[in-house]
C-alpha positions in Angstrom: 20.4 -21.9 17.3 23.9 -20.7 18.0 26.6 -23.2 17.9 29.3 -23.4 20.6 32.3 -23.3 18.3 31.4 -19.9 17.0 31.7 -18.4 20.5 35.3 -19.6 20.7 36.4 -18.1 17.4 37.5 -14.5 16.8 35.2 -12.3 14.8 37.5 -12.2 11.8 37.5 -16.0 11.6 33.7 -16.1 11.8 33.4 -13.8 8.8 35.9 -15.9 6.9 33.7 -19.0 7.4 30.7 -17.6 5.5 30.3 -19.2 2.1 30.2 -16.1 0.0 30.6 -12.4 0.3 28.4 -10.3 -1.9 30.1 -7.2 -3.3 28.6 -4.1 -5.0 30.1 -5.2 -8.3 28.3 -8.6 -8.1 25.0 -6.8 -7.7 25.4 -4.4 -10.6 27.4 -6.4 -13.0 24.4 -7.4 -15.1 23.4 -3.7 -15.7 25.2 -1.2 -17.7 25.3 2.5 -16.7 22.9 3.4 -19.5 20.3 1.1 -18.2 20.4 2.5 -14.6 20.1 6.1 -15.7 16.6 7.2 -16.6 16.6 10.3 -18.8 12.9 10.8 -19.3 11.2 12.7 -16.5 7.8 11.5 -17.6 8.9 7.9 -17.0 9.9 8.9 -13.4 6.6 10.5 -12.8 4.7 7.4 -14.1 6.7 5.2 -11.8 6.1 7.5 -8.8 2.3 7.4 -9.6 2.3 3.6 -9.7 4.0 3.4 -6.3 1.6 6.0 -4.9 -1.4 4.2 -6.1 -0.1 1.0 -4.5 1.1 2.3 -1.2 -1.4 5.1 -0.4 -4.4 2.8 0.6 -2.2 0.8 2.9 -0.9 4.1 4.5 -4.5 5.2 5.1 -5.4 1.9 6.7 -2.3 1.9 8.9 -2.8 5.5 10.0 -6.5 4.8 10.6 -5.7 1.8 12.8 -3.1 3.9 14.7 -5.5 6.8 15.3 -8.6 4.6 16.0 -7.9 4.3 19.7 -7.3 8.0 20.2 -9.8 9.5 17.8 -12.5 6.9 16.7 -14.2 9.2 14.2 -11.0 10.2 12.3 -9.6 6.7 12.5 -12.8 5.2 11.2 -12.9 7.7 8.3 -9.3 6.9 7.4 -10.0 3.2 7.6 -13.1 3.5 5.4 -11.2 5.5 2.8 -8.3 3.0 2.8 -10.6 0.0 2.6 -12.7 1.5 -0.2 -9.5 2.4 -2.1 -8.1 -1.1 -1.7 -11.3 -2.6 -2.9 -11.5 -0.2 -5.8 -14.9 1.2 -4.7 -15.6 4.7 -6.0 -18.0 7.3 -4.8 -20.3 6.6 -7.8 -20.4 2.9 -6.7 -21.5 4.0 -3.2 -24.1 6.4 -4.7 -25.5 3.8 -7.0 -25.7 1.3 -4.1 -27.5 3.8 -1.9 -30.0 4.5 -4.8 -30.6 0.8 -5.3 -31.1 0.3 -1.6 -33.5 3.3 -1.5 -35.5 1.9 -4.4 -35.5 -1.6 -2.9 -36.9 -0.2 0.4 -39.5 1.8 -1.5 -38.3 5.1 -0.3 -37.6 6.6 -3.7 -41.0 7.9 -4.6 -41.3 11.0 -6.8 -43.3 14.0 -5.6 -46.0 13.3 -8.2 -46.6 9.8 -6.8 -47.1 11.0 -3.3 -49.9 13.5 -4.4 -52.2 10.8 -5.8 
């Protein structure tokens, strides 16, 4: 992994042997100052919302996994919330699934049907 000749050289000589040095001007030379500055605060909020919707479910899952060993109930709730959010499952989807399961099992009888 490490070659022997690098150990014999001085640190300044090792840096000089690298093929290219990337400078700050190389990174930003394709962009002008006007493109880097965002003037519309609504655009900043929209970008922050996009990042939030992407990273929040992963945060819930990671915190749930971390807490699962210490507090199983809280960790399980956070894991479930994160997993549902990642799978784009809403509370209405869960409710409709439970109603469908209830009707499939025959547990959803109205009070009028039980009197007869």
